[in-house]
Backbone bond lengths (Angstrom), bond angles and torsions (degrees), N, CA, C in turn:
res aa  C-N    CA-C-N  psi(-1)  N-CA   C-N-CA  omega(-1)  CA-C   N-CA-C  phi
1 M - - - 1.456 - - 1.518 109.47 -
2 K 1.329 115.98 130.00 1.449 121.13 174.33 1.516 106.65 -142.81
3 K 1.292 116.96 111.53 1.454 121.84 -177.52 1.521 109.77 -107.19
4 T 1.335 115.18 142.10 1.453 120.21 176.84 1.522 110.07 -60.20
5 F 1.332 115.79 137.52 1.455 121.28 -179.88 1.523 108.27 -91.28
6 N 1.336 116.50 113.84 1.454 122.37 -173.48 1.531 111.51 -96.60
7 I 1.321 115.46 129.25 1.464 122.47 -174.95 1.527 109.71 -121.07
8 L 1.326 115.96 135.36 1.459 121.30 173.38 1.523 109.30 -117.88
9 I 1.332 116.44 124.39 1.461 122.57 175.97 1.522 108.31 -100.29
10 V 1.329 116.69 125.96 1.471 121.33 179.37 1.521 108.15 -117.57
11 D 1.320 115.65 106.37 1.470 121.65 179.59 1.523 107.62 -156.39
12 D 1.329 117.14 130.00 1.463 119.73 -177.65 1.531 112.61 -79.29
13 E 1.335 117.27 -9.32 1.465 120.66 174.61 1.530 107.72 -91.29
14 V 1.327 115.25 103.45 1.463 121.46 -171.03 1.521 111.79 -59.16
15 L 1.306 117.91 -42.63 1.464 120.97 -177.77 1.529 111.40 -64.78
16 I 1.323 116.13 -39.57 1.466 119.71 178.66 1.525 110.52 -67.13
17 A 1.333 116.26 -42.77 1.461 119.98 177.90 1.524 110.73 -61.34
18 Q 1.324 117.25 -41.75 1.464 120.95 179.63 1.526 111.16 -66.28
19 Y 1.325 116.81 -39.40 1.465 119.79 178.04 1.534 110.60 -63.40
20 L 1.316 116.52 -42.49 1.455 120.54 178.04 1.528 110.37 -63.54
21 K 1.330 115.93 -40.13 1.470 119.62 176.45 1.525 110.82 -61.24
22 D 1.331 117.07 -42.20 1.466 120.83 179.50 1.529 111.28 -62.24
23 L 1.330 116.79 -38.61 1.469 119.86 177.28 1.525 110.92 -63.71
24 L 1.306 116.08 -40.21 1.468 120.31 179.40 1.527 111.03 -68.30
25 L 1.328 116.89 -40.84 1.466 120.46 176.46 1.525 110.47 -60.56
26 A 1.318 116.11 -41.59 1.471 120.63 179.02 1.527 111.68 -67.54
27 S 1.334 116.60 -21.73 1.468 121.32 179.16 1.532 112.49 -89.79
28 G 1.342 116.74 0.46 1.455 120.09 175.12 1.513 115.43 104.02
29 Y 1.326 118.25 1.44 1.464 121.17 178.13 1.528 109.29 -91.86
30 S 1.331 116.46 141.25 1.460 119.25 -175.70 1.528 113.68 -124.85
31 A 1.329 117.65 -26.76 1.469 121.04 -176.86 1.530 108.90 -89.67
32 I 1.330 115.99 81.53 1.465 121.46 -173.52 1.521 109.57 -125.64
33 R 1.309 116.71 125.65 1.455 122.25 174.62 1.524 109.32 -115.72
34 M 1.343 115.56 162.17 1.455 120.21 178.79 1.524 110.20 -131.01
35 A 1.324 115.42 147.14 1.465 122.42 173.42 1.516 107.11 -134.85
36 H 1.341 115.88 140.82 1.460 119.62 -174.83 1.528 113.16 -118.15
37 S 1.330 115.98 13.04 1.465 120.15 177.04 1.518 108.71 -151.51
38 K 1.324 115.94 161.59 1.451 121.25 179.41 1.525 111.13 -61.61
39 A 1.338 117.20 -45.32 1.459 121.08 -177.61 1.520 111.22 -63.01
40 N 1.336 116.54 -44.34 1.458 120.14 -179.64 1.522 111.42 -67.82
41 A 1.331 116.45 -36.98 1.465 120.64 178.52 1.523 110.96 -61.88
42 L 1.334 117.09 -48.83 1.462 120.59 -178.32 1.523 111.05 -65.81
43 S 1.335 116.86 -35.66 1.459 120.43 177.76 1.524 110.85 -64.03
44 Q 1.334 117.10 -44.34 1.459 120.31 179.87 1.529 111.93 -68.18
45 I 1.318 116.39 -38.13 1.467 119.05 177.83 1.520 110.18 -62.82
46 E 1.329 116.53 -42.64 1.467 122.04 179.22 1.529 111.01 -62.13
47 E 1.322 116.99 -44.57 1.457 121.12 -173.37 1.525 113.30 -83.93
48 E 1.325 117.49 -38.50 1.458 120.86 -171.14 1.523 114.37 -99.25
49 Q 1.348 117.46 -22.57 1.466 121.22 -177.71 1.537 111.13 48.60
50 P 1.347 117.48 63.49 1.469 119.54 -179.42 1.527 111.64 -63.32
51 D 1.316 114.98 163.43 1.467 120.05 178.69 1.513 111.99 -79.88
52 V 1.316 117.31 -26.58 1.466 121.55 177.64 1.525 108.49 -153.96
53 V 1.333 115.81 147.98 1.465 121.94 176.69 1.523 108.45 -118.68
54 L 1.340 115.91 126.40 1.466 122.00 172.88 1.515 106.09 -96.63
55 L 1.318 116.24 114.79 1.455 121.58 -163.09 1.525 112.12 -122.40
56 D 1.332 115.71 115.49 1.459 119.55 174.99 1.533 108.97 -68.40
57 I 1.299 117.96 132.06 1.464 121.03 -177.78 1.524 111.39 -61.79
58 G 1.330 116.52 -41.40 1.455 119.61 -169.66 1.505 116.13 -84.46
59 L 1.327 117.85 -57.99 1.463 122.67 -168.97 1.534 109.12 54.26
60 K 1.326 117.45 -143.94 1.472 120.13 -175.29 1.524 112.05 -66.30
61 S 1.323 116.08 -39.01 1.458 119.80 176.47 1.518 108.77 -118.99
62 E 1.300 116.61 164.16 1.463 121.55 -170.38 1.519 113.36 -61.73
63 L 1.330 117.95 -27.78 1.462 120.10 -172.65 1.526 113.73 -111.76
64 E 1.351 119.16 3.64 1.461 119.79 -176.11 1.522 112.56 -60.62
65 G 1.330 116.87 -40.25 1.461 119.65 178.86 1.518 111.42 -62.28
66 I 1.324 116.77 -39.55 1.465 121.06 178.25 1.527 110.32 -67.13
67 E 1.318 117.13 -37.55 1.468 120.47 177.18 1.530 111.10 -63.51
68 I 1.325 117.14 -39.17 1.470 120.38 175.90 1.522 110.06 -63.59
69 A 1.330 116.63 -43.27 1.469 120.74 178.90 1.526 111.04 -59.27
70 E 1.327 116.68 -42.67 1.462 120.63 179.36 1.526 111.21 -64.61
71 T 1.333 116.85 -36.74 1.467 120.72 177.71 1.522 110.64 -68.08
72 I 1.331 117.05 -39.73 1.469 120.57 176.30 1.524 110.05 -59.96
73 N 1.316 116.84 -46.44 1.467 120.67 179.92 1.526 112.12 -61.46
74 A 1.324 116.64 -35.64 1.466 120.33 -176.45 1.520 112.76 -77.46
75 N 1.336 117.59 -25.50 1.468 119.48 -170.06 1.521 115.91 -121.84
76 W 1.331 118.27 -22.46 1.459 120.12 -174.79 1.524 110.65 -138.78
77 Q 1.308 115.10 158.15 1.465 120.80 173.64 1.526 107.82 -103.93
78 I 1.328 115.15 66.05 1.459 121.44 -177.63 1.532 108.73 -117.62
79 P 1.322 117.78 124.79 1.469 119.03 178.61 1.521 110.78 -69.95
80 F 1.314 115.79 147.55 1.455 120.69 176.83 1.520 109.24 -140.95
81 L 1.313 115.06 151.80 1.461 120.08 172.98 1.516 108.19 -128.60
82 F 1.310 115.76 150.89 1.452 120.21 -177.64 1.523 111.30 -91.53
83 I 1.332 114.33 142.73 1.450 122.72 168.34 1.531 105.50 -96.41
84 T 1.298 117.25 120.68 1.462 119.58 -174.74 1.529 111.61 -124.22
85 A 1.292 115.00 148.32 1.471 122.02 169.61 1.514 105.60 -125.60
86 Q 1.290 117.82 -126.31 1.462 120.54 175.40 1.517 108.76 -88.27
87 A 1.316 116.54 128.07 1.463 121.52 178.02 1.518 108.18 -147.14
88 S 1.323 115.42 155.91 1.458 119.20 -179.89 1.521 110.57 -70.83
89 K 1.331 115.21 159.85 1.456 120.80 178.31 1.523 110.56 -58.65
90 E 1.329 117.38 -37.97 1.460 121.81 -179.38 1.526 111.14 -63.55
91 V 1.339 116.42 -43.29 1.460 120.29 179.66 1.521 110.72 -66.84
92 I 1.331 116.83 -42.68 1.467 120.50 178.48 1.525 110.90 -59.51
93 E 1.320 117.43 -43.50 1.463 121.04 179.48 1.536 111.25 -63.14
94 K 1.334 116.83 -40.91 1.463 120.11 177.21 1.526 111.01 -63.95
95 A 1.319 115.36 -39.02 1.463 119.83 178.92 1.528 111.00 -64.62
96 L 1.315 116.91 -44.82 1.467 120.89 -178.95 1.521 111.98 -65.35
97 N 1.324 117.04 -27.65 1.467 120.76 178.59 1.522 113.02 -68.53
98 T 1.328 117.26 -14.65 1.473 120.11 177.01 1.529 112.00 -86.45
99 N 1.328 116.64 -0.62 1.469 122.87 177.16 1.536 114.18 61.13
100 P 1.322 117.68 56.59 1.473 119.37 173.16 1.524 109.64 -65.88
101 V 1.321 117.06 152.79 1.465 118.89 179.53 1.522 111.18 -77.76
102 S 1.336 116.17 -22.12 1.457 119.54 179.32 1.531 108.06 -169.59
103 Y 1.321 115.98 -174.05 1.457 120.67 173.24 1.522 108.51 -154.40
104 I 1.317 115.95 154.07 1.458 121.38 174.07 1.518 107.38 -129.88
105 T 1.306 115.85 147.26 1.457 120.21 -174.01 1.524 111.63 -109.26
106 K 1.334 114.32 148.98 1.458 121.17 173.22 1.530 108.61 -86.25
107 P 1.330 119.69 140.61 1.472 127.21 -0.91 1.535 110.97 -74.99
108 F 1.325 116.51 145.82 1.456 121.50 -174.33 1.526 112.07 -76.10
109 K 1.337 114.19 147.19 1.455 121.70 170.05 1.527 107.02 -118.15
110 Q 1.320 116.84 134.38 1.451 120.31 -175.24 1.528 111.97 -57.06
111 A 1.317 117.53 -40.80 1.468 120.50 -178.84 1.524 110.94 -62.21
112 D 1.339 117.39 -40.53 1.462 120.92 179.94 1.523 111.06 -67.94
113 V 1.324 116.46 -41.93 1.466 121.08 179.75 1.528 109.79 -63.23
114 Y 1.334 116.05 -47.88 1.466 120.03 -179.51 1.523 111.42 -61.52
115 A 1.322 117.27 -45.20 1.469 120.60 -178.33 1.523 111.08 -60.64
116 A 1.331 116.90 -44.14 1.463 120.62 -178.29 1.520 111.28 -64.18
117 I 1.334 117.00 -46.30 1.461 120.94 -177.57 1.527 111.16 -71.44
118 H 1.321 117.05 -39.98 1.468 120.00 -178.05 1.527 111.33 -63.98
119 L 1.331 117.63 -38.63 1.464 120.24 177.62 1.530 110.98 -62.36
120 I 1.330 116.36 -41.90 1.463 120.17 178.34 1.533 110.24 -65.65
121 E 1.333 116.09 -40.96 1.468 120.21 178.79 1.525 111.16 -60.49
122 K 1.324 116.97 -43.25 1.471 120.54 -179.78 1.524 111.16 -63.49
123 K 1.333 116.64 -41.24 1.461 120.39 178.38 1.523 111.19 -66.40
124 T 1.334 115.87 -37.79 1.463 120.41 178.99 1.517 110.94 -65.15
125 E 1.331 116.91 -43.48 1.458 120.72 179.36 1.526 110.89 -63.66
126 A 1.328 116.95 -40.46 1.467 120.14 177.63 1.526 110.48 -63.27
127 N 1.330 115.86 -38.60 1.462 120.90 179.60 1.524 111.29 -65.59
128 R 1.350 116.28 -36.40 1.468 120.83 -179.28 1.526 112.07 -66.93
129 L 1.315 116.94 -21.31 1.461 119.91 177.24 1.517 111.57 -79.17
130 Q 1.333 117.11 -7.72 1.462 120.38 -177.77 1.532 113.81 -119.36
131 Y 1.332 117.05 -27.59 1.462 119.91 -172.97 1.525 112.08 -136.21
132 L 1.311 115.58 151.60 1.456 123.28 167.44 1.516 106.66 -107.22
133 V 1.335 116.24 121.23 1.465 120.81 -178.52 1.523 108.67 -107.88
134 F 1.315 116.99 127.79 1.462 120.70 -178.75 1.518 109.28 -152.72
135 K 1.321 114.53 167.60 1.447 120.00 -178.58 1.515 109.49 -101.60
136 D 1.318 116.70 131.66 1.455 123.85 176.46 1.529 106.94 -118.63
137 G 1.344 116.45 96.01 1.458 119.50 -172.45 1.515 109.25 69.11
138 Y 1.320 116.70 -122.11 1.464 121.39 178.27 1.525 111.93 -98.42
139 T 1.322 116.61 4.91 1.462 121.03 -176.33 1.517 110.70 -108.83
140 Q 1.336 116.54 136.40 1.450 120.63 175.01 1.530 108.67 -92.68
141 V 1.331 115.18 130.06 1.464 122.13 -175.43 1.528 109.27 -111.08
142 K 1.316 115.94 137.79 1.467 122.88 176.17 1.524 106.95 -117.52
143 L 1.329 115.65 101.92 1.463 121.62 -173.02 1.525 110.12 -103.85
144 A 1.321 116.70 124.45 1.462 121.48 178.92 1.527 109.79 -65.13
145 L 1.336 116.97 128.28 1.453 121.27 -176.27 1.525 112.49 -62.64
146 D 1.329 116.93 -34.21 1.464 118.49 -176.49 1.525 113.59 -72.99
147 T 1.339 117.46 -3.98 1.469 120.09 174.40 1.527 111.92 -92.93
148 I 1.334 117.52 -10.89 1.470 121.12 -177.53 1.527 109.89 -82.63
149 L 1.323 116.30 127.47 1.465 121.98 177.90 1.521 111.03 -89.82
150 Y 1.327 115.83 -55.25 1.464 120.35 178.14 1.520 109.39 -159.90
151 V 1.339 115.29 168.60 1.459 122.22 -178.99 1.522 108.45 -129.78
152 Q 1.322 116.14 134.32 1.465 121.79 178.95 1.523 110.02 -119.60
153 S 1.325 116.08 139.50 1.461 121.57 178.09 1.519 110.44 -105.42
154 T 1.343 116.42 132.91 1.464 122.07 173.32 1.518 107.99 -138.29
155 N 1.334 116.39 118.79 1.460 122.00 -178.23 1.528 110.43 54.43
156 N 1.325 118.09 -120.47 1.464 121.24 -177.76 1.525 112.81 -98.86
157 Y 1.321 117.60 17.51 1.463 121.64 -175.70 1.523 110.47 -125.44
158 I 1.314 114.78 155.83 1.459 120.25 167.37 1.530 108.15 -121.59
159 H 1.327 115.41 146.75 1.455 122.50 178.43 1.528 107.25 -115.07
160 I 1.313 115.91 117.48 1.461 121.36 179.64 1.519 108.47 -97.16
161 F 1.312 116.15 116.73 1.459 121.99 -179.69 1.525 108.99 -99.01
162 T 1.313 115.98 121.49 1.456 121.15 178.13 1.525 109.11 -109.78
163 S 1.287 115.90 -177.03 1.463 120.39 179.07 1.519 112.35 -68.75
164 T 1.336 118.00 -14.84 1.467 120.26 -176.82 1.523 114.99 -128.97
165 K 1.353 118.17 -15.20 1.461 118.37 -173.80 1.527 111.67 -158.96
166 K 1.325 114.91 173.45 1.462 122.83 175.55 1.527 108.46 -121.54
167 L 1.342 115.76 130.12 1.459 121.56 178.45 1.524 108.97 -116.25
168 T 1.311 116.95 133.35 1.461 121.46 179.87 1.524 109.76 -112.89
169 L 1.341 115.59 126.26 1.459 121.33 -178.28 1.522 109.90 -126.11
170 R 1.322 116.03 145.80 1.458 120.01 172.54 1.520 107.50 -83.13
171 N 1.320 115.05 86.41 1.450 121.21 -176.49 1.520 109.41 -159.97
172 S 1.324 117.00 -175.43 1.464 120.81 -175.20 1.525 111.34 -121.88
173 L 1.341 115.61 164.18 1.460 119.76 174.90 1.524 110.91 -66.17
174 D 1.330 117.15 -31.82 1.470 119.82 176.54 1.531 110.49 -61.76
175 W 1.331 117.03 -40.87 1.466 120.67 176.18 1.525 110.51 -61.82
176 F 1.324 116.96 -44.03 1.456 120.51 -179.71 1.529 110.33 -61.11
177 K 1.334 117.21 -45.46 1.460 120.59 -179.67 1.525 111.83 -62.83
178 A 1.339 116.39 -37.93 1.461 120.32 -178.30 1.518 112.50 -68.16
179 N 1.326 117.09 -19.67 1.459 121.45 -175.18 1.525 113.58 -111.83
180 T 1.322 116.78 11.40 1.465 120.63 179.14 1.527 109.37 -136.93
181 P 1.330 118.01 156.31 1.473 120.32 -176.80 1.527 112.78 -72.91
182 D 1.345 115.68 135.88 1.470 121.26 178.92 1.523 111.91 -61.26
183 S 1.326 116.56 -29.04 1.462 120.09 -178.29 1.528 112.66 -67.45
184 L 1.322 117.08 -20.69 1.463 121.00 -175.41 1.524 113.07 -104.02
185 F 1.335 116.95 -34.05 1.465 120.11 -174.24 1.524 111.02 -119.95
186 H 1.336 115.02 133.09 1.463 121.63 -176.72 1.521 109.46 -126.37
187 R 1.324 115.90 132.36 1.468 120.36 177.47 1.522 108.20 -85.62
188 I 1.318 116.41 111.07 1.456 121.23 -176.41 1.525 113.11 -99.28
189 H 1.326 116.31 -8.25 1.456 121.52 -174.00 1.524 106.95 -161.37
190 R 1.312 117.54 158.20 1.472 118.85 179.79 1.525 112.21 -61.02
191 S 1.348 116.47 -19.85 1.464 120.45 -177.68 1.518 114.07 -112.07
192 Y 1.338 117.93 1.20 1.467 119.60 -174.16 1.519 112.74 -138.53
193 I 1.329 114.92 139.26 1.461 124.07 166.38 1.522 106.67 -124.25
194 V 1.328 117.07 137.15 1.464 119.99 -178.96 1.519 110.65 -122.03
195 N 1.317 114.72 151.54 1.456 121.99 170.21 1.526 106.62 -80.99
196 V 1.329 117.31 111.33 1.461 120.55 -171.75 1.521 112.13 -64.08
197 T 1.330 117.97 -23.25 1.464 119.84 179.89 1.531 112.06 -76.38
198 K 1.327 117.65 -11.22 1.461 121.52 -178.05 1.524 112.60 -98.34
199 I 1.336 117.58 -4.67 1.465 121.01 -177.34 1.527 109.47 -74.33
200 S 1.326 115.67 127.23 1.464 120.29 179.29 1.529 112.33 -93.05
201 K 1.329 116.40 -31.53 1.472 120.42 174.72 1.522 108.67 -159.72
202 S 1.340 115.95 159.70 1.456 119.74 -177.94 1.519 110.81 -148.20
203 S 1.326 114.89 158.70 1.461 122.77 174.16 1.521 107.07 -139.44
204 S 1.321 116.28 -174.31 1.462 119.36 -179.64 1.520 112.09 -70.61
205 K 1.337 117.39 -19.03 1.457 120.41 -174.68 1.524 114.48 -114.28
206 S 1.324 117.97 -11.79 1.464 119.23 -178.70 1.524 111.46 -161.25
207 V 1.330 114.81 163.24 1.452 121.24 170.75 1.522 107.52 -126.84
208 F 1.315 115.69 157.69 1.458 120.97 177.30 1.517 109.71 -119.16
209 I 1.312 115.19 133.36 1.462 122.45 169.26 1.520 105.03 -117.43
210 G 1.321 115.02 101.30 1.462 119.00 -169.38 1.517 108.92 63.97
211 D 1.325 117.17 -125.59 1.462 121.57 179.15 1.531 112.83 -93.83
212 I 1.311 116.93 2.85 1.465 121.01 -176.02 1.525 109.21 -91.15
213 E 1.336 116.34 122.54 1.462 121.96 177.55 1.528 109.18 -97.55
214 I 1.336 115.61 130.17 1.463 121.50 -177.55 1.526 108.17 -124.37
215 P 1.342 117.70 130.83 1.470 120.05 -176.93 1.524 113.04 -69.42
216 V 1.337 114.97 149.23 1.458 122.49 176.54 1.523 108.37 -119.68
217 S 1.322 117.56 128.55 1.462 120.19 178.15 1.521 109.33 -86.45
218 R 1.342 116.07 161.41 1.450 121.98 -175.70 1.534 110.79 -59.67
219 G 1.314 116.14 132.74 1.448 121.59 178.77 1.521 114.92 86.94
220 N 1.334 117.70 -1.71 1.451 121.05 -177.71 1.538 112.76 -116.79
221 Q 1.326 116.26 23.62 1.456 120.50 -179.66 1.532 110.99 -63.43
222 V 1.316 115.27 152.73 1.458 122.16 179.63 1.517 109.32 -104.67
223 K 1.320 116.50 131.56 1.469 120.93 174.64 1.508 108.65 -95.42
224 L 1.329 116.29 115.45 1.459 120.70 -179.94 1.516 110.69 -84.87
225 D 1.324 116.05 142.13 1.466 120.49 177.27 1.516 110.72 -71.79
């Protein structure tokens, strides 16, 4: 599994945001969006669910960046770092209370920008090997991968079966595969993905997870260790 690392830059100074984007492009990142207002930033975060937000503390007013950070903390599990220049001690303390993962200072240096983002990317990738993060209504859910038994697709929905419950999401099996490690989950049928560590026995036509029999289509058999 290798997923594109999505970055959102939030800064009302367009030239500064573009310069920061250029530094990131030069560092090998390509999925970069920009927002120049609080409303646009929150809209993009809601719709795009970026992997990290680079957030100017000030924006139009001195505390708008901090207000965005507080909204991120209340609604999403998305890491953010602050873009800082000169700010009062009081503002800095308020910013730090929102628990940013890091910060970078103006004027930017490419090495500092790359180091900050790369560390977050590495932590995100490690997290993806352990959890599936998704939105259920207005709530963000962090589901441990080792609790998932199998996933079934019906129409425009997928049903995630765990050891204790069933979760239904308006999403696709392709989305599930893109967000989970190939080493753990195998698509055995156009309608099924299974956690290979949960398979108790298999044949050319089906696999069993406990007492549950799941069909296997031709060419998608699982080789058990």
